[in-house]
C-alpha positions in Angstrom: -1.1 12.5 -7.5 -4.0 10.1 -8.0 -4.3 7.5 -5.3 -4.0 4.5 -7.8 -0.6 5.8 -8.8 0.4 6.5 -5.2 -0.6 2.9 -4.3 1.5 1.5 -7.1 4.5 3.5 -6.0 4.0 2.4 -2.4 3.7 -1.2 -3.4 6.8 -1.0 -5.6 8.9 0.8 -2.9 7.9 -1.7 -0.2 8.4 -4.7 -2.4 11.8 -3.5 -3.5 12.8 -2.7 0.1 12.6 -6.5 0.8 14.4 -7.3 -2.5 11.4 -9.1 -3.9 10.6 -9.5 -7.6 7.3 -8.7 -9.0 6.8 -12.5 -9.6 7.4 -13.3 -6.0 4.5 -11.4 -4.4 1.6 -13.7 -5.3 0.4 -12.7 -8.7 1.6 -12.7 -12.3 4.5 -10.3 -13.1 2.3 -8.5 -15.6 -0.5 -8.0 -13.1 1.9 -6.6 -10.4 3.5 -4.4 -13.1 0.0 -3.0 -14.0 -0.8 -2.3 -10.3 2.6 -0.6 -9.7 2.0 1.6 -12.8 -1.5 2.5 -11.6 -3.2 0.7 -14.4 -5.0 -1.8 -12.2 -6.3 -1.7 -8.6 -6.1 -4.8 -6.5 -9.0 -6.3 -4.5 -8.7 -6.2 -0.7 -7.9 -9.9 -0.8 -5.0 -9.3 -3.3 -3.8 -6.4 -1.1 -3.7 -8.8 1.9 -1.8 -11.4 -0.2 0.7 -8.8 -1.4 1.3 -7.6 2.2 1.6 -11.1 3.6 4.2 -12.0 1.0 6.2 -8.8 1.6 6.0 -9.4 5.4 4.0 -6.2 6.3 0.5 -5.3 7.5 -1.8 -4.4 4.7 -2.5 -1.0 6.4 1.2 -0.2 5.9 0.7 -0.3 2.1 -2.4 1.9 2.4 -0.7 4.3 4.8 2.3 4.7 2.6 0.0 5.3 -0.4 -1.7 8.2 1.4 1.6 9.6 2.5 2.8 9.6 -1.1 -0.5 11.1 -2.4 -0.3 13.9 0.2 3.4 14.8 0.7 2.4 17.5 3.3 1.1 14.8 5.6 3.6 13.3 8.0 3.4 9.7 9.2 2.8 10.9 12.7 -0.1 13.1 11.6 -1.7 10.3 9.7 -1.4 7.9 12.6 -2.8 10.5 15.0 -5.8 10.9 12.7 -6.4 7.2 12.4 -6.1 6.7 16.2 -8.7 9.5 16.7 -11.1 8.1 14.1 -10.7 4.6 15.5 -11.4 5.9 19.0 -14.8 7.2 17.7 -15.7 3.6 16.8 -17.1 1.0 19.2 -14.3 -1.6 18.9 
């Protein structure tokens, strides 16, 4: 699955898990619909706005997107990889 479609699916699932409408997450209903169908890709600022309105961290949307894109990857494996890669950075 292409990442843009996985992102849209992740956004839809997370939005619906909080019983939120497309209109309620900080953009027009048509824009959110296009994002959820993989027709548009949001900016990082819009990603942050979506996450804030849903009540989650923006990385959660991205992580869920990659888990949908690669169904063989477990959440634990993804987090282990991210921890390892962050450990290589001077933070």
